[in-house]
N, C-alpha and C positions, 0 to 999 in steps of 0.2 A: 508399830509406832510411827508418829507423826513426825514428820522433818524437823519442826522447832523445838519439841519437845526431846528427840533424839540429840540434836546440837545443844541443847542446854543442859543434857547429863554428861554428852563428852566434854565442856568447857567445863563444868564441877568437877569430873573428874580428873582432867589433864590441869588444870591450875592448883587443884589441891597436890597433885604429885609435883610439879612445879615449887610449891611453896613448901612441902616437906626436903625436896630437893636442896632448896637454897639455905634451908635451916640445918640440914643434915652436912652440905659442904662447909659453911661455916664452920660448924663445930668440928667436923675433920679436919678442917685446916687448923683450927685452933689449937686442937688436942695433939696433932701428928707434931707441929713447931717445936713443942714443949718435950718431946720423946727422944729417945735415941733409935737410931735405925734397930730394929728388932720383927719377927713378925706380927707383933698385934700392932706396931705403925703401919705396919702394910696393908693388914685388915681395915683398920680406922681410913686408910686414904683411899681404898676401895669403897668403902660404906655408903659413898653418894650413887652406887651402880645400883641398890635397893631401890630407892626413887625413881630412878631412871628406865628401869623394869616396871615400874610401875605406870611411867609415862608412857612406855611401848606398849603395856597392857590396854590403855587407855584409847591409845590407837585404835590397837587391833579391832577393839569390842565398838569403837566407832565405825569399822569400816563395814562389821556384821551387822550394824544397824542400816545401813544405808540402803537404798534400791541400787538395782544394777547399771541405772544411767548413771546415777551419781558416783557410785564405786568406780565405774568403769572412766569416768571423767576426773577424777582424782586419781588414779593410777597413771593414766597420761599425764596430769601434770607432773607426779612424783618422777615419771620419764622423762620428759623434759627439762626438771631440774637437775635430775643426775646428767643428764648429758651436758648442760651447762656448766655443770660443777666439774664434770671431766676435762671437757676442753680449757677451763680454766686452771685447773690442777696439771694437766698438760703443758699448759704455757707457761705457768709460773716456775716450772721444774726446770724449763729451758731458763727463764730469767734467772733463775738462782744460780745456773751454771755459769751465767754472762756476772754474778758479782750481787745480785739481790739480796736482802736479808730472807732468812728463812723465816716461811710461817707457821705456826702450830698447827696441830691436825684439828683445832676446832673450829678452826677457820673453815674448812672443809665442809662440817657439820653447820656451821649458820649460812653459808653460801647454800646449800642444800635445801634448807628450812626455808629460808630467804626466796629460792627461786621458785619453790615449791606455791609459797604465797602470791608470788607474782605472776608467775602461770597461771595460777586460780583465779587473781582480778583482773588480767587481762583478759580472759576468756571468757570472763563472766561480764565484763564490760562490753566485748563485742557481741555477746549475743543478746545482750539489751539495747544493744545500738543497731542491730540487723532488724 
């Protein structure tokens, strides 16, 4: 499969999963706010995990469609991003002990994804300028 076709399929799958995720998270929050604590409420709160798994599946499918060079480069970018996120999490843990406010774990996921994108963008820019 050609790279442009693979990327088109990937963005179609991923953006569809994001769209479903945002709808489900909105609906689950709306419904859960009106319920008393009970097992059904817990299941409704966890409902956004289904489209989140769809996003993971789209990413896995894209990695399988990549050629070896692109796959290796993307996995290196994920590793770089994970290292940057780990340094941030470790240093912010020390800052929390010094009185900084506690951060949500959603921040860590956002940093990991942003680091992945930044790492990929910088490496693409370096390759083009070389």
